[in-house]
C-alpha positions as CSV (number, residue, x, y, z in Angstrom):
1,X,11.1,-13.3,25.6
2,X,9.8,-10.5,23.5
3,X,6.7,-9.7,25.5
4,X,8.5,-9.4,28.8
5,X,8.6,-5.6,28.9
6,X,5.0,-5.3,27.9
7,X,4.0,-7.7,30.7
8,X,5.4,-5.2,33.2
9,X,3.2,-2.3,32.0
10,X,0.3,-1.2,34.0
11,X,-3.3,-1.7,32.7
12,X,-3.5,2.1,32.2
13,X,-0.3,2.1,30.0
14,X,-1.7,-0.9,28.0
15,X,-5.0,0.9,27.5
16,X,-3.1,4.0,26.3
17,X,-1.1,1.9,23.8
18,X,-4.3,0.2,22.6
19,X,-6.0,3.6,22.2
20,X,-3.0,4.9,20.2
21,X,-3.0,1.9,18.0
22,X,-6.8,2.3,17.4
23,X,-6.4,6.0,16.6
24,X,-3.5,5.2,14.2
25,X,-5.7,2.7,12.4
26,X,-8.7,5.1,12.2
27,X,-6.3,7.8,10.8
28,X,-5.0,5.3,8.2
29,X,-8.5,4.3,7.2
30,X,-9.5,8.0,6.9
31,X,-6.5,8.8,4.7
32,X,-7.3,5.8,2.5
33,X,-10.9,7.0,2.1
34,X,-9.7,10.6,1.4
35,X,-7.4,9.2,-1.3
36,X,-10.2,7.2,-2.9
37,X,-12.5,10.3,-2.9
38,X,-9.8,12.3,-4.6
39,X,-9.3,9.6,-7.3
40,X,-13.1,9.6,-7.9
41,X,-13.2,13.4,-8.3
42,X,-10.4,13.2,-10.9
43,X,-12.4,10.6,-12.9
44,X,-15.5,12.9,-12.8
């Protein structure tokens, strides 16, 4: 069962993992926006 290890984690650990995932997604979104801005500047 692939989720067995995660089932044993405490709520605090799971919250930390969720926060890390969310921060990773925010960072990826930010980098994507930065890239789009850079491409627009080149066009101008």
